C-alpha positions in Angstrom: -152.1 82.4 -111.3 -153.6 85.1 -109.0 -157.4 85.8 -109.5 -156.6 89.4 -110.5 -154.3 88.3 -113.1 -156.9 86.1 -114.9 -157.8 87.6 -118.5 -161.5 87.0 -118.1 -161.7 88.3 -114.4 -163.8 91.6 -114.2 -164.8 93.5 -111.1 -168.3 92.4 -111.2 -167.1 88.8 -111.0 -164.4 89.5 -108.4 -167.0 91.3 -106.3 -169.5 88.1 -106.5 -166.6 85.9 -105.6 -165.6 87.9 -102.5 -169.2 88.3 -101.5 -169.7 84.6 -101.4 -166.4 84.1 -99.6 -167.4 86.7 -96.9 -170.9 85.2 -96.7 -169.4 81.5 -96.2 -166.9 82.9 -93.6 -169.6 84.8 -91.8 -171.7 81.6 -91.7 -168.8 79.5 -90.2 -168.0 82.2 -87.6 -171.8 82.1 -86.7 -171.7 78.2 -86.3 -168.5 78.8 -84.2 -170.1 81.3 -82.0 -172.7 78.7 -81.0 -169.8 77.1 -79.1 -169.9 79.2 -76.0 -166.4 81.2 -75.3 -164.8 80.0 -72.1 -161.7 82.0 -72.4 -158.3 81.8 -74.0 -155.4 79.4 -73.6 -153.0 80.3 -70.6 -149.4 80.6 -71.2 -147.0 78.6 -69.0 -143.3 79.7 -68.1 -140.7 77.1 -69.1 -139.4 76.6 -65.6 -143.0 75.6 -64.7 -143.0 72.7 -67.0 -141.1 69.6 -66.3 -140.2 68.3 -70.0 -141.9 68.4 -73.4 -141.2 67.3 -77.0 -140.4 71.1 -77.9 -137.1 72.9 -78.8 -136.7 76.4 -80.3 -133.9 77.7 -82.4 -131.5 80.3 -80.8 -129.0 79.9 -83.7 -126.3 82.4 -85.1 -125.6 84.2 -81.9 -121.9 82.9 -82.6 -121.8 85.3 -85.6 -124.0 88.1 -83.9 -126.8 87.8 -86.4 -128.9 88.2 -83.3 -128.2 89.5 -79.9 -129.3 87.3 -76.8 -129.9 90.3 -74.4 -132.3 91.8 -76.9 -134.9 88.9 -76.7 -134.0 86.7 -73.7 -137.0 88.1 -71.9 -139.2 86.4 -74.4 -137.6 82.9 -73.9 -138.9 81.5 -70.6 -142.5 82.8 -71.2 -142.6 80.8 -74.5 -142.7 77.8 -72.5 -140.6 75.7 -74.6 -138.0 73.4 -72.8 -135.0 73.5 -75.0 -133.0 75.8 -77.3 -130.6 75.0 -80.1 -127.6 77.4 -80.4 -124.3 77.3 -82.1 -121.3 77.4 -79.8 -118.9 79.6 -81.8 -115.5 78.2 -82.4 -114.3 81.4 -83.9 -115.9 83.6 -81.4 -114.5 81.6 -78.5 -110.9 80.8 -79.4 -109.9 84.2 -80.5 -106.1 83.5 -80.5 -104.6 80.1 -81.0 -104.8 78.4 -77.6 -106.7 81.2 -75.9 -110.4 80.9 -75.2 -113.0 83.6 -74.0 -116.2 81.7 -73.0 -117.9 84.8 -71.3 -120.3 85.4 -74.2 -121.5 81.8 -74.1 -121.6 81.7 -70.4 -124.0 84.6 -70.2 -126.4 82.9 -72.6 -126.2 79.2 -71.3 -126.8 80.1 -67.6 -129.4 82.7 -68.1 -131.3 80.2 -70.3 -131.0 77.5 -67.7 -132.2 79.9 -65.1 -135.3 80.4 -67.3 -135.9 76.7 -67.2 -134.6 76.1 -70.8 -132.0 73.5 -71.5 -129.5 74.4 -74.4 -128.3 72.0 -76.8 -125.1 73.0 -78.4 -124.4 72.7 -82.3 -120.6 72.4 -82.3 -120.1 73.9 -85.8 -118.6 76.4 -88.0 -114.9 76.9 -88.6 -112.2 79.2 -87.4 -110.1 81.4 -89.7 -107.2 80.7 -87.5 -107.0 77.2 -88.5 -109.4 76.3 -91.5 -113.1 77.0 -92.6 -115.1 79.9 -92.1 -118.3 81.1 -90.3 -120.5 81.9 -93.2 -123.4 79.8 -94.1 -122.4 76.7 -95.7 -118.6 77.1 -95.0 -116.5 74.1 -95.3 -115.4 72.1 -92.2 -112.0 71.4 -91.0 -110.4 68.6 -92.9 -106.6 68.6 -92.0 -105.5 66.7 -89.0 -104.2 69.9 -87.0 -107.6 71.7 -87.7 -109.5 68.6 -86.7 -107.6 68.3 -83.6 -108.2 72.0 -82.6 -111.7 71.8 -83.3 -112.1 68.6 -81.2 -110.1 70.4 -78.3 -112.4 73.3 -78.3 -115.3 70.8 -78.1 -113.8 69.1 -75.2 -113.4 72.4 -73.3 -117.1 73.1 -74.1 -118.2 69.7 -72.5 -115.9 70.1 -69.5 -117.2 73.6 -69.0 -121.1 73.0 -69.5 -121.4 69.3 -68.6 -123.5 70.1 -65.4 -126.4 71.9 -67.6 -125.8 70.7 -71.3 -126.0 67.1 -72.1 -126.5 67.2 -75.8 -124.0 68.2 -78.6 -124.8 68.2 -82.3 -121.5 67.9 -84.5 -121.5 70.3 -87.2 -124.3 71.8 -89.3 -125.6 70.4 -92.7 -122.0 69.0 -93.4 -122.5 66.2 -95.8 -125.2 67.7 -98.0 -122.6 70.3 -99.1 -120.5 69.2 -102.2 -117.7 70.4 -100.1 -117.7 67.6 -97.7 -117.7 63.8 -98.4 -118.8 61.2 -95.9 -115.4 60.1 -95.0 -114.4 63.8 -94.3 -117.4 64.4 -92.0 -116.9 60.9 -90.3 -113.2 62.0 -89.6 -114.4 65.1 -88.0 -117.4 63.6 -86.1 -115.4 60.7 -84.5 -112.6 63.1 -83.4 -115.1 65.6 -81.8 -117.4 62.9 -80.3 -114.5 61.1 -78.6 -113.3 64.4 -77.2 -116.7 65.2 -75.6 -117.3 61.7 -74.4 -113.6 61.7 -72.7 -114.9 64.5 -70.3 -118.7 63.7 -70.3 -119.3 60.0 -70.8 -123.0 60.3 -70.7 -123.5 63.2 -73.3 -125.8 62.5 -76.1 -124.4 63.0 -79.5 -126.3 64.0 -82.5 -125.1 63.7 -86.0 -125.4 65.1 -89.5 -128.1 68.0 -89.1 -128.9 67.1 -92.6 -130.2 70.0 -95.1 -133.4 68.3 -96.0 -134.1 64.6 -95.1 -132.1 62.5 -97.5 -132.1 59.0 -96.1 -129.4 57.9 -98.5 -126.9 60.3 -96.8 -127.7 58.9 -93.4 -127.3 55.4 -94.8 -123.8 56.4 -96.0 -122.8 58.0 -92.8 -123.9 55.1 -90.6 -122.4 52.6 -92.9 -119.1 54.4 -92.5 -119.6 54.6 -88.7 -120.4 50.8 -88.6 -117.3 50.1 -90.7 -115.1 52.0 -88.3 -116.8 50.5 -85.3 -117.9 53.8 -83.9 -121.9 53.4 -84.1 -121.9 53.8 -80.3 -121.0 57.6 -80.8 -124.1 58.3 -82.5 -127.3 58.8 -80.5 -129.6 60.7 -82.8 -129.7 61.8 -86.4 -130.9 65.2 -86.9 -132.6 66.7 -90.2 -134.1 69.9 -91.7 -137.3 69.1 -93.8 -138.0 72.4 -95.4 -141.2 72.3 -97.6 -144.1 74.7 -98.1 -146.5 72.2 -97.0 -145.2 70.7 -93.7 -147.2 67.5 -93.9 -145.7 66.5 -97.2 -142.4 65.2 -95.8 -143.5 62.2 -93.5 -143.1 59.5 -96.1 -139.4 60.4 -96.5 -139.0 61.1 -92.9 -140.4 57.6 -91.9 -137.8 56.2 -94.7 -135.1 58.0 -92.6 -136.3 56.3 -89.4 -136.3 52.9 -91.1 -132.6 53.4 -92.4 -131.5 54.5 -88.9 -133.3 51.4 -87.3 -131.5 49.1 -89.5 -128.0 50.0 -88.2 -129.3 50.6 -84.5 -132.7 50.7 -83.0 -131.2 52.8 -80.1 -130.5 55.6 -82.5 -133.4 58.1 -83.0 -134.3 60.8 -85.2 -134.8 64.5 -84.3 -136.3 67.3 -86.6 -133.5 69.9 -85.6 -134.2 73.1 -87.7 -137.5 74.1 -89.4 -139.4 77.3 -89.7 -141.4 79.4 -92.2 -141.1 83.1 -93.1 -143.8 85.6 -92.0 -143.6 87.4 -95.4 -142.4 86.9 -99.0 -138.6 86.1 -99.4 -136.5 85.4 -102.6 -133.6 83.8 -100.8 -132.9 80.8 -98.8 -135.3 78.0 -97.4 -139.2 78.5 -98.4 -138.3 81.4 -100.7 -140.7 82.8 -103.4 -144.0 82.2 -101.8 -146.3 84.9 -100.2 -146.1 83.9 -96.6 -147.8 86.0 -94.1 -148.0 86.1 -90.2 -151.1 83.8 -90.5 -149.7 81.1 -92.8 -146.6 81.1 -90.7 -148.3 80.3 -87.5 -150.4 77.6 -89.2 -147.2 76.2 -90.7 -145.4 76.1 -87.3 -148.3 74.2 -85.5 -148.5 71.7 -88.2 -144.8 70.9 -88.1 -144.7 70.6 -84.5 -147.8 68.6 -84.1 -147.1 66.4 -87.1 -143.7 65.5 -85.3 -145.4 64.8 -82.0 -147.9 62.6 -83.6 -145.0 60.6 -84.8 -143.0 60.6 -81.8 -140.3 62.8 -83.2 -138.7 65.4 -81.1 -138.9 68.7 -82.9 -137.4 72.4 -83.0 -138.8 75.5 -84.4 -136.5 77.9 -86.3 -136.1 80.4 -84.8 -137.0 82.4 -81.7 -136.2 85.7 -83.6 -135.6 87.1 -87.1 -131.8 86.9 -87.9 -129.9 89.6 -89.4 -127.9 87.8 -92.0 -125.2 89.9 -94.1 -127.5 89.8 -97.2 -131.0 89.9 -95.6 -133.1 89.5 -92.5 -134.4 85.9 -92.1 -138.0 86.3 -91.4 -138.6 83.0 -89.8 -138.5 84.2 -86.3 -141.3 84.2 -83.5 -140.1 87.8 -82.7 -139.8 90.3 -85.2 -136.5 92.2 -85.2 -135.2 95.3 -87.1 -132.0 96.4 -88.6 -130.5 97.0 -85.2 -131.4 93.5 -84.1 -133.8 94.8 -81.6 -137.2 93.1 -81.0 -140.1 95.1 -82.6 -142.9 92.8 -81.6 -143.9 89.3 -80.8 -145.6 87.9 -84.0 -148.7 85.8 -83.9 -146.7 82.6 -84.2 -145.1 83.3 -80.9 -148.4 83.0 -79.1 -149.5 80.1 -81.1 -146.5 78.3 -79.8 -147.2 79.4 -76.4 -150.5 77.9 -76.6 -149.0 74.5 -77.8 -146.2 74.5 -75.1 -148.8 75.1 -72.3 -150.9 72.1 -73.4 -148.6 69.5 -74.7 -146.1 68.6 -72.2 -144.7 65.3 -70.6 -148.1 64.8 -68.7 -149.6 63.5 -72.1 -149.0 60.3 -73.7 -149.7 59.5 -77.4 -152.7 57.1 -78.1 -151.5 54.9 -80.9 -153.7 53.7 -83.6 -156.5 55.9 -82.5 -159.7 55.0 -84.4 -162.0 57.6 -85.8 -164.2 58.5 -88.7 -165.1 61.6 -90.2 -167.3 63.3 -92.7 -164.5 65.5 -94.0 -163.8 65.3 -97.8 -160.4 66.7 -97.4 -157.0 65.0 -96.1 -157.1 65.3 -92.5 -154.3 64.7 -89.9 -155.7 63.4 -86.5 -153.8 62.4 -83.4 -155.0 61.7 -79.9 -153.3 62.0 -76.5 -154.3 61.1 -73.0 -153.3 62.4 -69.6 -151.0 59.8 -67.9 -152.7 60.2 -64.6 -156.4 60.8 -65.5 -156.7 59.2 -69.0 -158.5 62.2 -70.2 -157.9 62.8 -73.9 -157.1 65.8 -76.4 -157.4 65.1 -80.1 -155.6 67.2 -82.7 -157.1 67.8 -86.0 -156.3 69.9 -89.1 -156.5 70.0 -92.9 -153.2 68.9 -94.1 -153.5 68.7 -98.0 -152.3 72.0 -99.1 -149.6 74.8 -98.3 -151.0 76.9 -95.2 -153.3 79.5 -96.3 -154.2 83.2 -95.2 -157.9 82.2 -94.7 -159.2 82.2 -91.2 -162.4 80.5 -92.3 -163.5 77.1 -90.8 -165.3 74.2 -92.6 -167.4 72.0 -90.3 -167.6 68.2 -90.0 -168.8 65.3 -87.9 -166.2 63.3 -86.2 -166.5 59.9 -84.4 -164.1 58.1 -82.1 -164.1 54.8 -80.4 -162.2 54.6 -77.2 -162.8 58.2 -76.1 -162.5 59.6 -72.6 -164.0 63.0 -72.0 -166.1 64.6 -69.2 -166.5 68.1 -70.3 -165.4 68.6 -73.9 -164.1 71.8 -75.3 -163.0 72.9 -78.8 -159.7 74.9 -79.0 -158.2 76.9 -81.9 -154.4 76.4 -81.0 -153.5 79.3 -83.4 -155.7 82.1 -81.7 -155.9 80.2 -78.4 -159.8 80.5 -78.3 -161.4 77.9 -75.8 -165.1 77.1 -76.6 -167.5 74.7 -74.9 -168.9 72.2 -77.3 -172.7 72.1 -77.0 -174.2 69.0 -75.5 -176.5 68.7 -78.4 -173.4 68.4 -80.6 -172.3 65.2 -78.7 -173.6 61.8 -78.9 -172.0 59.4 -76.6 -172.3 55.7 -76.1 -169.7 54.3 -73.7 -166.4 55.2 -75.1 -167.7 55.9 -78.6 -168.3 59.6 -79.3 -169.6 61.4 -82.1 -169.0 65.3 -82.3 -171.3 67.1 -85.0 -170.5 70.4 -86.8 -167.0 70.7 -85.3 -165.1 73.6 -87.1 -161.8 72.5 -88.8 -159.5 74.3 -91.1 -155.7 74.2 -92.2 -154.4 74.9 -88.8 -154.6 72.6 -85.9 -157.8 72.5 -83.7 -158.4 70.4 -80.5 -161.2 68.4 -79.3 -160.3 68.1 -75.7 -161.4 67.5 -72.0 -161.6 70.7 -70.4 -159.2 69.6 -67.8 -156.1 69.3 -70.1 -156.5 73.1 -71.3 -155.1 75.8 -69.1 -157.2 78.7 -69.8 -158.4 82.1 -68.7 -161.8 83.0 -68.0 -163.9 84.7 -70.6 -165.6 87.0 -68.0 
């Protein structure tokens, strides 16, 4: 129930609550301002980053729900190293046996030129054979259609094998009641073998599960094992939509355990996940008053929650998508009904900050020991620079759905095994970089205690200044 809807809530009481909230917020801002402002996180272009854990969704261009040329200028500056896109069987094979790859060439080679590696979701049907291109359409099942689908996939691999090395076969197939495990295995095996016949080292991604559903992965991998085809699976992908992004990990780790039972070589990847920037009443994460603020928090928590568990991850999507029935507002860029970009949303800049800091020069510190005075559930992960050993710690309150509040709470935070020279505090959402005053730090060897550290339901960092690219506040 909203405050204004409560039967005993009057204007006087509401005014008192708002005053107290404002007072609390002002107090926290004052505490934060005691940390001198050094500048803001500087963005990095994708081509200037060697590698990272990050991918961004560039889906639905095969059905023209978004137009690449309208937003491509934002891709490289985002700093994310991979992009997931659908390869478009129906858009490419426009007549039986005749293919037009020009539209896909334009996208793939421009992405590569910007320093972004595409990974191809080989998915959606073709009315020339069977299946359709609408969301949730059934996949090819008869032998002739499967053979034609696999032939198209083979052409994809032959054409792009110098710049693409990952192929995800079908999107959210088994979860649909239209498709059984056996039917998906038939399509998967034919397609995987066609790709590997021209690109033997191609990485093959399976399932793209709608949700997490370890039992579905169990059924599919059992079938692949039965057919002696487990070698065709390199990764299981999944789409864990939840209003609180941190609530999924018990089931995610169960999925990882299921996969490990079949073959520890096979990994898992979060392949599609994002939050809207406004209220929506259809599709994933509907019927909740999302805002641009809560979207940004959600995105950072999903990405860093995955990084802290060594899971490769993708944010869905780069731009709002113009579906036939609505505009899907999960994009980092706002688009209008003409599919043109209106603006970059706050989440775009938040992900820029993330990509600029967390690249392959950092390694996660396992079992990082810490204590805190916080009385709320907290996520904490630590990383160290592979060359210098300097560290960065990620912190956020993870117990609730991301809120619209920008107010911090303060806490004391202690670690053993720390390694910092000059220590800064960073709000990853806003990009603020502030120096932690010396009087707020107690050090004894590798033991550090940081006092009055601002935290909230969006990730903040305690980091060695050397690890944070930032502009001067001059």
